C-alpha positions as CSV (number, residue, x, y, z in Angstrom):
1,M,233.4,78.6,110.8
2,H,233.2,79.5,107.1
3,I,232.3,77.0,104.4
4,V,233.3,76.9,100.8
5,N,231.6,74.6,98.3
6,C,232.5,72.8,95.2
7,E,229.5,73.1,92.7
8,F,229.6,70.7,89.8
9,M,226.3,72.0,88.4
10,M,223.6,74.6,89.6
11,S,220.4,72.8,90.2
12,R,216.9,73.9,91.4
13,H,215.9,70.2,92.4
14,N,215.9,68.4,95.6
15,N,218.7,67.0,97.5
16,V,217.9,63.4,96.7
17,V,220.5,61.9,99.0
18,F,219.2,63.8,102.1
19,D,219.3,61.4,105.1
20,R,220.3,58.6,102.8
21,T,222.5,55.6,103.9
22,T,226.2,56.3,104.1
23,K,229.2,54.1,104.5
24,Q,232.9,54.7,104.4
25,S,236.1,52.8,103.9
26,L,238.6,55.1,105.5
27,S,241.3,54.4,108.2
28,G,241.3,58.0,109.6
29,L,237.9,59.6,110.1
30,S,236.9,61.8,113.0
31,S,233.2,60.9,113.0
32,A,230.6,58.8,111.2
33,A,230.0,59.7,107.5
34,N,226.3,60.0,107.9
35,A,227.0,63.6,108.9
36,L,227.6,64.3,105.2
37,T,223.9,63.8,104.4
38,D,222.2,65.3,107.5
39,G,221.4,68.7,105.7
40,N,223.7,70.6,108.1
41,I,226.7,72.0,106.3
42,T,228.3,73.0,109.7
43,S,228.6,69.4,110.9
44,C,231.9,68.3,109.4
45,I,234.0,65.2,109.4
46,S,237.9,65.2,109.4
47,I,239.5,62.8,106.9
48,L,243.0,62.3,108.5
49,S,244.6,59.7,106.3
50,T,243.7,58.0,102.9
51,S,244.8,55.3,100.6
52,S,244.0,54.2,97.0
53,N,241.1,52.2,98.4
54,S,239.6,54.9,100.5
55,Y,236.0,56.1,99.7
56,I,232.6,57.3,101.0
57,Q,229.4,55.9,99.5
58,I,226.1,57.4,99.7
59,G,222.7,55.9,98.4
60,N,220.7,52.6,98.3
61,E,218.8,50.5,95.8
62,S,216.6,53.3,94.4
63,L,217.6,54.9,91.1
64,I,218.2,58.7,91.2
65,V,218.6,61.2,88.3
66,I,221.4,63.4,89.0
67,T,221.7,67.0,87.8
68,G,223.9,68.6,90.3
69,V,226.6,67.7,92.8
70,Y,227.7,69.9,95.8
71,L,230.7,69.3,98.1
72,F,231.0,71.5,101.1
73,F,234.4,72.0,102.7
74,E,235.6,73.8,105.7
75,D,237.9,76.7,104.4
76,T,240.5,76.2,107.1
77,S,241.7,73.1,105.3
78,P,241.8,73.7,101.5
79,P,240.9,70.4,99.8
80,N,244.1,70.0,97.8
81,G,244.6,67.0,95.4
82,I,242.5,65.2,93.0
83,H,238.8,64.7,94.1
84,K,236.8,61.9,92.3
85,L,233.1,61.4,92.2
86,Y,231.4,58.4,90.6
87,C,227.9,57.5,89.8
88,S,227.6,53.7,90.1
89,N,224.9,51.0,90.2
90,T,227.1,48.5,92.1
91,S,227.6,48.9,95.8
92,D,231.3,49.4,96.9
93,S,232.5,49.5,93.4
94,W,233.0,52.3,90.8
95,A,234.8,50.3,88.2
96,D,231.9,50.5,85.8
97,G,230.6,53.8,87.2
98,I,230.2,57.1,85.4
99,V,232.7,59.7,86.3
100,L,231.0,62.9,87.6
101,Y,234.2,64.7,88.6
102,N,237.9,63.9,88.4
103,A,240.0,67.1,89.1
104,E,241.3,69.4,91.8
105,Y,238.7,71.5,93.7
106,H,237.3,74.4,91.7
107,N,234.3,76.6,92.1
108,N,233.0,76.5,88.6
109,D,229.8,75.1,87.3
110,T,230.1,71.8,85.5
111,D,227.2,70.1,83.5
112,V,226.3,66.8,85.1
113,F,223.6,64.3,84.2
114,A,223.5,60.7,85.2
115,V,221.2,57.9,86.6
116,C,222.5,55.6,89.1
117,K,221.9,54.1,92.7
118,Y,225.1,55.2,94.4
119,I,227.4,58.2,94.7
120,I,230.9,57.3,95.6
121,Y,233.4,60.0,96.6
122,I,237.1,59.2,96.5
123,P,239.3,61.7,98.5
124,P,242.8,62.9,97.5
125,I,245.7,60.9,98.8
126,L,247.0,62.6,102.0
127,Y,250.6,63.1,102.7
128,G,252.2,64.2,106.1
129,N,250.0,66.0,108.4
130,S,247.5,67.2,105.8
131,N,243.7,66.5,106.3
132,I,240.3,67.2,104.6
133,D,237.3,68.6,106.5
134,L,234.3,67.6,104.5
135,C,231.0,69.0,105.7
136,E,228.2,68.0,103.4
137,I,227.6,66.1,100.1
138,E,224.4,67.1,98.3
139,I,223.1,65.6,95.1
140,G,220.6,67.7,93.1
141,G,218.0,65.8,91.0
142,C,214.9,63.7,91.4
143,P,214.1,60.0,92.1
144,Y,213.8,58.1,88.8
145,G,210.4,58.7,87.2
146,K,209.6,61.9,89.0
147,Y,209.9,65.6,87.9
148,G,208.7,69.1,88.8
149,D,208.8,71.3,91.9
150,S,210.1,69.1,94.8
151,C,209.8,66.1,92.4
152,K,206.1,65.7,93.2
153,L,205.0,64.9,89.6
154,T,205.2,61.6,87.8
155,C,206.7,61.3,84.3
156,P,204.3,60.6,81.6
157,E,203.5,56.7,81.5
158,N,204.3,56.4,77.8
159,C,207.9,57.9,78.1
160,I,210.8,55.6,77.4
161,G,212.8,56.0,80.6
162,L,213.5,59.5,81.7
163,C,211.6,62.8,81.4
164,D,212.9,66.3,81.8
165,L,213.0,67.2,85.5
166,D,211.7,70.6,84.7
167,T,209.0,70.2,82.0
168,G,208.2,66.4,82.1
169,K,208.9,66.1,78.4
170,C,210.1,62.6,77.5
171,L,213.9,62.7,76.8
172,L,214.3,59.2,75.1
173,G,211.2,59.0,73.0
174,C,207.8,57.4,73.4
175,T,206.7,53.8,73.8
176,V,205.2,51.9,70.8
177,G,202.0,53.6,69.5
178,W,202.6,57.0,71.1
179,R,203.9,60.4,70.1
180,G,204.2,64.0,71.3
181,E,206.6,65.8,73.7
182,K,205.0,64.0,76.7
183,C,204.0,60.9,74.6
184,D,200.3,61.5,75.4
185,R,198.9,61.3,71.9
186,E,198.3,58.1,69.9
187,C,199.8,57.6,66.4
188,A,198.0,59.2,63.6
189,S,196.0,57.0,61.2
190,G,198.4,55.0,59.1
191,Y,201.4,55.2,61.4
192,F,202.6,52.8,64.2
193,G,205.7,51.7,66.3
194,F,208.2,53.6,68.3
195,N,207.5,57.4,68.1
196,C,205.0,56.5,65.3
197,A,207.9,56.5,62.9
198,Y,206.5,53.7,60.6
199,L,203.9,54.0,57.9
200,C,201.6,51.0,57.1
201,E,201.4,51.9,53.5
202,T,200.7,48.5,52.1
203,C,197.7,48.1,54.3
204,L,194.2,48.6,52.7
205,N,193.3,52.3,53.4
206,Q,196.5,52.5,55.4
207,S,194.5,51.1,58.3
208,C,196.6,49.3,60.9
209,D,197.0,49.0,64.8
210,I,199.3,51.5,66.4
211,F,201.4,49.1,68.2
212,E,202.6,46.4,65.8
213,G,201.3,47.7,62.5
214,N,199.0,44.7,61.7
215,C,196.6,45.6,59.1
216,R,193.0,45.8,60.1
217,V,191.0,45.4,56.9
218,G,193.4,43.5,54.7
219,C,196.2,44.3,52.2
220,N,196.7,46.4,49.1
221,H,197.0,44.8,45.7
222,E,200.0,42.3,45.3
223,Y,200.7,42.1,49.2
224,S,199.9,39.6,51.9
225,G,200.5,38.7,55.6
226,R,199.4,40.3,58.9
227,K,201.4,43.5,58.1
228,C,200.9,43.2,54.4
229,D,204.7,43.2,54.0
230,T,205.0,40.1,51.8
231,P,204.9,40.6,48.0
232,V,202.7,38.2,46.1
233,S,203.8,36.8,42.9
234,A,201.9,36.9,39.6
235,E,201.0,33.3,39.9
236,S,200.0,33.5,43.5
237,L,197.9,36.7,42.7
238,T,196.1,34.7,39.9
239,L,195.4,32.0,42.3
240,I,194.2,34.4,44.9
241,K,191.9,36.1,42.3
242,F,190.4,32.7,41.4
243,S,190.0,31.8,45.1
244,F,188.0,35.0,45.6
245,F,185.9,34.3,42.6
246,M,185.1,30.7,43.7
247,G,184.5,31.9,47.2
248,G,182.0,34.6,45.9
249,F,180.3,31.9,43.7
250,A,180.1,29.5,46.6
251,S,178.7,32.2,48.9
252,M,176.0,33.1,46.2
253,L,175.2,29.4,45.7
254,G,174.9,29.1,49.4
255,I,172.5,32.0,49.7
256,I,170.3,30.6,46.8
257,L,170.1,27.2,48.5
258,I,169.0,28.9,51.7
259,I,166.4,30.8,50.0
260,L,165.1,27.8,48.2
261,T,165.0,25.8,51.4
262,V,163.1,28.5,53.1
263,V,160.5,28.8,50.3
264,I,160.0,24.9,50.1
265,A,159.6,24.9,53.8
266,R,157.1,27.6,53.8
267,R,155.0,25.9,51.1
268,R,155.0,22.6,53.1
269,I,153.9,24.5,56.1
270,M,151.1,26.2,54.1
271,K,150.0,22.9,52.6
272,K,149.7,21.4,56.1
273,Q,147.7,24.3,57.4
274,E,145.3,24.0,54.4
275,S,145.0,20.3,55.0
276,R,144.1,20.8,58.6
277,K,141.7,23.4,57.7
278,R,139.8,21.0,55.3
279,I,139.7,18.4,58.0
280,D,138.3,20.8,60.5
281,N,135.7,22.0,58.0
282,S,134.6,18.3,57.3
283,H,134.3,17.5,60.9
284,S,132.2,20.7,61.4
285,N,129.7,19.7,58.5
286,S,129.4,16.1,59.8
287,N,128.5,17.4,63.4
288,E,125.9,19.7,61.9
289,Q,124.2,16.8,59.9
290,H,124.3,14.5,62.9
291,Y,122.5,17.2,64.8
292,D,119.8,17.6,62.2
293,D,119.2,13.9,62.1
294,I,118.8,13.7,65.9
295,M,116.3,16.7,65.8
296,K,114.3,15.0,63.1
297,M,114.2,11.7,65.1
298,E,113.0,13.4,68.2
299,S,110.2,15.2,66.3
300,V,108.9,11.9,64.7
301,S,108.9,10.1,68.1
302,T,107.0,13.0,69.8
303,Y,104.4,13.0,67.0
304,Q,103.8,9.2,67.3
305,D,103.5,9.5,71.2
306,L,100.9,12.3,70.8
307,S,99.0,10.2,68.1
308,K,98.9,7.2,70.4
309,Q,97.5,9.4,73.2
310,T,94.9,10.7,71.0
311,V,93.6,7.3,69.9
312,T,93.5,6.2,73.6
313,V,91.4,9.3,74.4
314,S,89.0,8.6,71.6
315,S,88.5,5.1,72.6
316,D,87.7,6.0,76.2
317,Y,85.2,8.6,75.0
318,D,83.4,5.9,72.8
319,Q,83.0,3.6,75.8
320,I,81.4,6.3,77.9
321,N,78.9,7.2,75.2
322,N,77.9,3.3,74.7
323,A,77.3,3.1,78.4
324,Y,75.1,6.1,78.6
325,T,72.9,4.8,75.6
326,N,72.5,1.4,77.1
327,Q,70.9,3.0,80.1
């Protein structure tokens, strides 16, 4: 058996519908439609009769990025008539789908790029004894959010939607606050928003956050607001200046009051310390005087006791002498 193929775009990417779910709405079909996604281009199905409502659907709820579509036919039955191929996000419907192909069979390359969940093939209307032997439907591309060889790499996290399936470059730009081909660099100072396209020129020093453009350190002259995007009238500007002056004056006055309070409190503490010191010294002197008095009193008492003892001894001695004389 010789197989011919209808190529709508050459692609180096995976067959993203390999072994995917298939379903058909055909009255004359020789075998199940899942043979069209089994990866074997020699296992074909014969479409024997068709109508305006005949179709074959491939896919599920997962989004795929399509860069190529391949239809393989058996050459013994040339695929005459108009072949239609749709990319749709609604099961069993192609009314709002993207047309990938709508023409007779040809073997020329056609650029294709789409994102959807389902591929719907509508065969030509068959008349008489004609039939179509369709062997395989392959969809080149990657699952949504993947790129690279065999779709193993993940698109940069700051991409808006898609990335190039070969390079990973962001195709639809960057999310807020990021820039670069792969959206891997923050906005330069003074810029913010999608693709860093906005300049926070009215912010003081052009300093703003990279996401919403809110000014970090205030506004330039004659502007106000979080983004410093509200012009200030001359009257309001005068009032603001006066408010700044009064605020500065109040701040200075507050600082002076704090300093005075600290000085007064320190003086009070020092006075209390000096008073305690004088009281302690007075108590110390009083204790020393009391000790001297006690010592003096003890000395006098001891002297008196000794004098009494001396008198007693003298009296005893006189009595002994008198007794000896009388003998």
